[in-house]
C-alpha positions as CSV (number, residue, x, y, z in Angstrom):
1,M,5.1,10.9,-17.7
2,V,3.8,9.0,-14.7
3,S,4.2,5.3,-15.1
4,S,1.3,2.8,-14.3
5,V,3.5,1.4,-11.5
6,E,3.7,4.7,-9.9
7,V,0.0,5.2,-10.1
8,V,-0.8,1.8,-8.5
9,R,1.6,2.6,-5.6
10,E,0.3,6.1,-5.1
11,N,-3.2,4.8,-5.2
12,I,-2.3,2.2,-2.4
13,L,-0.9,4.9,-0.3
14,K,-3.9,7.2,-0.8
15,F,-6.0,4.3,0.3
16,L,-4.1,3.6,3.2
17,S,-3.8,7.2,4.3
18,T,-7.7,7.5,3.9
19,N,-8.7,4.0,5.5
20,G,-6.0,3.2,8.1
21,E,-4.4,-0.2,8.4
22,K,-6.0,-2.6,6.1
23,A,-5.4,-6.3,5.1
24,T,-3.8,-7.2,1.8
25,G,-7.1,-8.2,0.2
26,E,-8.9,-5.2,1.5
27,I,-6.2,-3.0,-0.1
28,A,-6.5,-4.9,-3.5
29,R,-10.2,-4.4,-3.6
30,G,-9.9,-0.7,-2.8
31,V,-7.5,0.0,-5.4
32,G,-9.2,-2.4,-8.1
33,K,-6.2,-4.7,-8.5
34,P,-5.9,-8.5,-8.0
35,T,-4.3,-9.5,-4.6
36,H,-1.2,-10.6,-6.0
37,I,-0.5,-7.2,-7.7
38,A,-1.4,-5.4,-4.5
39,K,0.8,-7.5,-2.6
40,Y,3.8,-7.1,-5.1
41,H,3.4,-3.3,-4.7
42,L,3.0,-3.4,-1.0
43,T,6.1,-5.3,-0.7
44,R,8.2,-2.7,-3.0
45,L,6.4,0.2,-0.8
46,L,7.7,-1.8,2.4
47,I,11.3,-1.9,1.0
48,D,11.1,1.8,0.4
49,G,9.7,2.5,3.9
50,L,6.6,3.9,2.7
51,V,4.3,1.3,4.6
52,E,4.7,-1.1,7.4
53,R,3.3,-4.5,7.9
54,R,2.3,-6.8,10.8
55,F,1.1,-10.4,11.0
56,A,-2.3,-10.4,12.3
57,T,-2.3,-14.4,11.8
58,P,0.1,-16.5,10.0
59,K,-2.1,-15.8,6.7
60,V,-3.3,-12.3,7.2
61,I,-0.9,-9.3,6.6
62,M,-2.2,-6.0,7.8
63,W,-0.4,-2.8,6.2
64,K,-0.4,0.9,7.3
65,I,1.3,3.9,5.8
66,T,4.3,5.4,7.4
67,D,5.3,9.1,7.9
68,K,7.5,8.8,5.1
69,G,4.7,7.4,2.8
70,R,2.6,10.4,4.0
71,D,5.4,12.7,2.9
72,A,5.6,11.0,-0.4
73,L,2.0,11.6,-1.0
74,K,2.3,15.2,-0.2
75,Q,4.9,15.7,-3.0
76,H,2.7,14.4,-5.5
């Protein structure tokens, strides 16, 4: 059985794979989750090496999927 956590993270990876680099709020809206929930999952994906981040401004974090993240999507 797939957990809801895995579903959210997979949805984030799919969103980034389709839409390219996006800010946290855009990702949250894209996957239908509150920003703080999306940021939590993005941080976990970052730790796992599935996404990268950069600070566009001190308050705006941009995220993109890594090759490892794309490979993980292919396995699902």
